[in-house]
C-alpha positions in Angstrom: 205.0 139.1 167.3 208.3 139.4 165.5 209.5 140.0 161.9 209.5 136.3 161.2 205.8 136.1 162.1 205.1 138.3 159.1 207.1 136.4 156.6 204.1 135.1 154.7 202.7 138.7 154.5 205.9 140.0 153.1 206.3 137.2 150.6 202.8 137.7 149.5 203.6 141.3 148.2 203.4 141.2 144.4 204.8 144.7 144.0 201.5 146.0 142.5 202.2 149.5 143.8 198.7 149.9 145.3 200.4 150.8 148.5 201.6 154.1 146.9 198.2 155.5 145.9 194.7 156.3 147.0 192.5 153.4 145.7 191.1 154.3 142.3 187.4 154.2 143.5 188.3 156.8 146.2 190.4 159.1 144.0 189.0 162.6 143.5 191.8 164.4 141.7 194.9 163.2 140.0 196.9 165.9 141.8 196.1 164.1 145.0 196.6 160.5 144.0 199.6 159.7 146.2 198.9 158.3 149.6 202.5 157.6 150.8 204.7 160.6 151.4 208.0 158.6 151.2 207.5 157.1 147.7 206.0 160.4 146.5 209.1 162.3 147.7 211.8 159.9 146.7 210.2 158.2 143.8 212.0 154.8 144.1 210.3 151.6 144.9 212.5 150.9 148.0 210.7 153.8 149.7 207.3 152.3 149.3 205.4 149.9 151.5 206.1 147.1 149.0 209.8 148.0 148.9 210.1 148.0 152.7 208.4 144.5 152.7 211.2 143.3 150.4 213.7 144.7 153.0 212.0 142.5 155.6 212.3 139.3 153.6 216.0 140.1 152.8 216.6 140.8 156.5 215.2 137.5 157.5 217.2 135.7 154.9 220.4 137.6 155.7 220.8 138.7 152.1 222.2 142.2 152.8 224.5 144.2 155.0 223.5 147.3 156.8 224.5 150.5 155.0 223.9 154.2 155.4 221.6 154.1 152.3 219.6 151.3 153.8 219.1 153.2 157.1 218.2 156.3 155.1 215.3 154.4 153.5 214.2 152.6 156.7 214.0 155.9 158.7 212.6 158.2 156.0 209.1 156.9 156.7 206.5 158.6 158.9 205.0 155.2 159.8 201.6 156.8 159.0 200.1 153.5 157.8 198.7 154.8 154.6 200.4 152.1 152.6 198.9 149.5 154.9 195.3 150.8 154.5 195.5 151.2 150.7 196.8 147.7 150.4 194.0 146.3 152.5 191.4 147.9 150.3 191.8 144.8 148.2 194.1 142.4 150.1 194.2 140.5 153.4 197.8 141.2 154.5 199.8 143.2 157.0 202.1 146.0 155.7 202.7 148.4 158.6 203.4 145.7 161.2 206.4 144.2 159.3 207.7 147.7 158.5 207.6 148.5 162.2 209.3 145.1 162.9 212.1 146.0 160.5 212.8 149.2 162.6 212.6 147.1 165.8 215.2 144.7 164.3 217.4 147.7 163.3 217.3 149.0 166.9 218.1 145.5 168.3 221.1 145.3 165.9 222.3 148.7 167.0 221.6 150.3 163.6 220.0 153.5 164.6 220.2 157.3 164.0 222.0 159.4 166.6 219.2 162.0 166.7 216.6 159.3 167.5 218.9 157.8 170.1 219.1 161.1 171.9 215.3 161.5 171.9 214.8 158.1 173.5 217.6 158.8 176.0 215.6 161.9 177.0 212.6 159.7 177.6 214.6 157.3 179.7 216.1 160.1 181.9 213.4 162.8 182.0 210.2 161.0 181.0 209.8 163.2 177.8 210.7 162.8 174.2 211.2 166.5 173.8 215.0 166.7 174.5 216.3 169.8 176.1 212.9 171.2 177.1 213.4 174.0 179.6 209.7 174.6 180.3 208.2 172.9 183.4 205.8 170.2 182.2 202.8 171.5 184.0 203.3 175.2 183.3 200.7 175.2 180.5 198.0 174.9 183.1 199.0 177.8 185.2 196.0 179.9 186.1 193.5 177.2 185.2 191.2 175.6 187.7 192.6 172.1 187.2 193.4 170.0 190.2 196.5 167.9 190.5 195.7 164.2 190.0 199.0 163.2 191.6 197.7 164.5 194.9 194.1 163.3 194.8 191.9 160.6 193.3 190.0 161.5 190.1 187.4 160.1 187.7 188.5 161.9 184.6 192.2 162.6 183.8 193.2 165.0 181.0 196.6 164.1 179.5 198.3 166.9 177.7 201.3 165.1 176.2 204.9 166.1 175.6 204.2 168.0 172.3 201.8 170.3 174.1 203.6 170.7 177.4 206.9 171.7 175.9 205.6 173.9 173.1 204.1 177.3 174.2 202.4 177.7 170.9 200.4 174.5 171.5 199.3 175.4 175.0 196.1 177.1 173.7 194.6 173.8 172.6 195.0 172.2 176.0 193.9 175.3 177.9 190.8 175.5 175.7 190.0 171.8 176.4 190.2 172.3 180.1 188.0 175.3 180.0 185.4 173.5 177.8 185.3 170.5 180.1 184.8 172.8 183.1 182.0 174.6 181.3 180.3 171.3 180.8 180.6 170.5 184.5 183.3 167.8 184.0 185.8 167.7 186.9 188.9 166.8 184.8 192.1 166.7 186.7 195.7 166.8 185.3 199.1 165.4 186.3 200.9 168.6 185.7 204.7 168.3 186.3 204.2 164.6 187.2 202.9 163.7 183.7 205.1 161.4 181.7 205.6 160.5 178.1 203.2 157.8 176.7 206.0 156.2 174.7 204.1 156.1 171.4 206.8 157.8 169.3 209.5 155.5 170.7 207.6 152.5 169.4 207.2 154.2 166.0 211.0 154.7 165.8 211.6 151.0 166.6 212.5 151.2 170.3 210.1 148.6 171.4 211.7 147.7 174.7 212.0 151.4 175.7 208.3 151.9 174.7 207.2 149.0 176.9 209.2 150.2 179.9 207.8 153.7 179.5 204.3 152.4 179.0 204.4 150.4 182.2 205.8 153.3 184.2 203.2 155.8 182.8 200.3 153.4 183.3 201.3 152.8 186.9 201.2 156.6 187.4 197.7 156.8 185.8 196.4 153.9 187.9 197.4 155.7 191.1 195.0 158.6 190.2 192.1 156.2 190.2 190.9 157.6 186.8 188.4 155.6 184.9 188.5 157.8 181.8 191.6 159.3 180.2 191.0 162.2 177.8 193.8 163.5 175.6 194.1 166.1 172.8 197.2 164.4 171.3 196.8 161.8 168.6 200.1 160.1 169.5 199.0 159.8 173.1 195.6 158.5 172.0 197.2 155.9 169.7 199.4 154.8 172.6 196.7 154.5 175.3 193.9 153.2 173.0 195.8 151.0 170.6 199.4 150.1 171.6 198.7 149.6 175.3 195.8 147.3 174.3 198.0 145.5 171.8 200.6 144.6 174.5 197.9 143.8 177.1 198.5 146.8 179.3 195.3 148.9 178.8 193.0 147.1 181.2 189.5 148.7 181.6 190.7 152.3 181.2 188.3 154.3 178.9 190.4 156.3 176.4 188.8 159.2 174.6 190.3 161.8 172.3 189.1 165.3 173.3 187.0 165.5 170.1 185.1 162.4 171.1 184.4 163.7 174.6 183.4 167.2 173.3 181.1 165.6 170.7 179.5 163.6 173.5 179.0 166.7 175.7 177.5 168.6 172.8 175.0 165.9 172.0 174.1 165.6 175.7 173.4 169.4 175.7 176.1 170.1 178.3 177.9 172.4 175.8 176.0 174.9 173.7 177.9 176.9 171.1 176.1 180.2 170.4 178.6 182.7 169.2 179.1 182.8 165.5 182.6 181.9 164.1 182.5 183.1 160.5 185.2 180.9 159.0 185.7 178.5 156.1 187.8 175.6 157.3 189.0 172.2 156.2 189.8 169.3 158.5 193.0 167.2 158.6 192.6 163.7 159.9 195.7 162.9 162.1 197.1 159.5 161.2 197.0 158.1 164.7 193.5 159.4 165.5 192.1 158.3 162.1 193.3 155.2 160.3 195.7 154.1 163.1 193.3 155.1 165.9 191.0 152.2 165.1 190.7 149.9 168.1 193.2 147.1 168.2 191.9 143.6 167.1 193.3 140.7 169.1 193.8 137.5 167.1 195.6 134.3 167.7 195.8 131.7 164.9 197.6 130.7 161.8 197.3 130.8 158.0 195.8 127.7 156.4 198.2 126.3 153.7 196.8 126.6 150.2 196.5 128.8 147.1 193.8 131.0 148.8 194.9 132.9 151.9 192.6 132.0 154.7 193.1 131.9 158.5 192.1 129.6 161.3 190.3 131.1 163.1 189.2 133.8 160.6 191.3 137.0 161.1 189.7 140.4 161.2 192.0 143.0 159.7 192.2 146.6 160.8 191.4 148.5 157.6 191.3 152.0 159.1 187.6 152.5 158.6 186.8 152.5 162.3 189.1 155.4 163.3 187.9 158.6 164.8 186.4 160.5 161.9 182.9 161.8 162.7 183.3 163.2 166.2 185.8 166.0 165.1 183.6 166.8 162.1 180.5 166.9 164.2 182.1 169.3 166.6 183.0 171.6 163.8 179.5 171.4 162.3 178.1 172.4 165.7 179.8 175.8 165.6 177.5 178.6 164.3 178.8 180.3 161.1 181.6 177.9 160.5 181.7 176.2 157.1 183.5 172.8 156.7 185.0 172.0 153.3 186.6 168.6 152.8 189.9 168.0 151.1 190.3 165.2 148.4 192.2 162.9 150.7 190.3 162.3 153.9 189.7 159.8 156.7 191.6 156.5 156.2 193.2 157.9 153.0 194.3 161.2 154.5 197.7 162.5 153.6 200.1 162.5 156.6 201.1 165.8 158.2 204.8 164.7 157.9 205.8 164.8 161.6 205.5 161.1 162.6 207.9 158.2 162.9 210.8 160.4 164.0 211.0 162.1 160.6 210.4 165.6 162.1 213.6 165.1 164.1 215.7 163.0 161.6 214.8 164.7 158.4 213.0 168.0 159.0 213.2 168.9 155.3 211.2 165.9 154.4 208.7 166.5 157.2 208.1 170.1 155.9 207.9 168.9 152.3 205.1 166.5 153.4 203.3 169.3 155.3 203.7 171.6 152.3 201.7 169.2 150.1 198.9 169.0 152.7 198.8 172.8 153.0 198.5 173.1 149.2 195.6 170.6 149.2 193.9 172.5 152.0 194.3 175.8 150.2 192.8 174.3 147.0 189.5 173.9 148.8 189.3 177.7 149.3 189.4 177.3 153.1 190.7 180.1 155.3 192.0 177.7 157.9 193.2 174.2 158.3 191.9 172.6 161.5 193.3 169.5 163.1 193.2 167.5 166.4 196.9 166.8 167.1 199.7 169.1 168.4 202.3 167.3 166.2 200.3 168.0 163.1 199.6 171.6 164.1 203.3 172.3 164.8 204.4 170.9 161.4 201.7 172.7 159.5 202.6 175.9 161.3 206.3 175.5 160.4 205.3 174.9 156.8 203.0 178.0 156.7 205.7 180.1 158.2 208.4 178.9 155.8 206.3 179.4 152.7 204.4 182.5 153.9 201.2 180.7 153.1 197.9 182.6 153.4 196.1 180.1 155.6 195.8 179.6 159.4 196.0 176.5 161.5 193.8 175.8 164.5 193.1 173.0 167.0 189.4 172.1 167.1 189.1 172.9 170.8 190.2 176.5 170.2 187.4 177.1 167.7 184.8 175.5 169.9 185.9 177.6 172.9 185.6 180.7 170.7 182.0 179.7 170.0 181.1 179.1 173.6 
């Protein structure tokens, strides 16, 4: 698909502003009515889903010239998909796809941000989007009984991801995951220093061709291991392997599970039995690429039928975010003795983004932290002592926000708390 393929979707936008807010029927508190961080922060229509759709039409019709201000708007978006899902509450149209295609067009036209260029260059040269990382990629697993899948065939492959491997503060989540899998009798192997970037974030930034090249290289590495199941604790990796690789016909028969899905399965099979009490009030944050964007990809080939009512031949099934991974992480938390789960106002497909996606953490860290601040405030309003998530990118941005604001709340990965209970 290309930008021109979404022309009818973009022209259909009536600028109703539904893309900016949580649908009225789902709204719980006026303080938490915004769903899109970009429009909430910059408060000008161009920064909304509808505004970005207008950019797409103008780009197709060659009605503007690139400018610094235009690129500021294009790249100040976490690509979290909240605008897309809110729009689809009532409409049958694509919003995130054309927004992503605008970025792809910008990259093709050489209109990028230097900081994002450097990140993608790192992926090309070193196989990681964490530029300048001095830690050995597999160092996080030192001392663990995890075999190297690059040296032997395996059934289950655990994929740590760049954001874990090159951030010592995030190692605990992956280490806990490996220990829990071993406790359940699962022989999960890792790729250690051989592991490579999934490419997901390159696609979010608009570098489609770099993403595809990286995806093919990474998938070839995974296929060599013989793994039938890939498990990851990173929402970006999950989105890449489960959704994007499928979208571009690369996934094949590989079973892709987020660690929370696998742990939930093991708990329900009785292979993990949490017995130790963890007396803690927590609230759970749905990562965008595990939740609304983690919904399985829907393949469709067809065309709109001309007329006043928008219908498709054959009928098109839209991804509305409702089939993301929502219950497994909550069920894991509920299995922990003594732990109390309190929900925030914006959850599941209408969850507020952590702020770190789409290259914003690198290109505009102030905006990324502002977005995290709003989520931390929402979490604190529940009375929870800790914010729990299932993505190292979310965890890092929340930790940075808490540190900057000296907030009285902790942040954990789900695997850490389950390990504590076992």
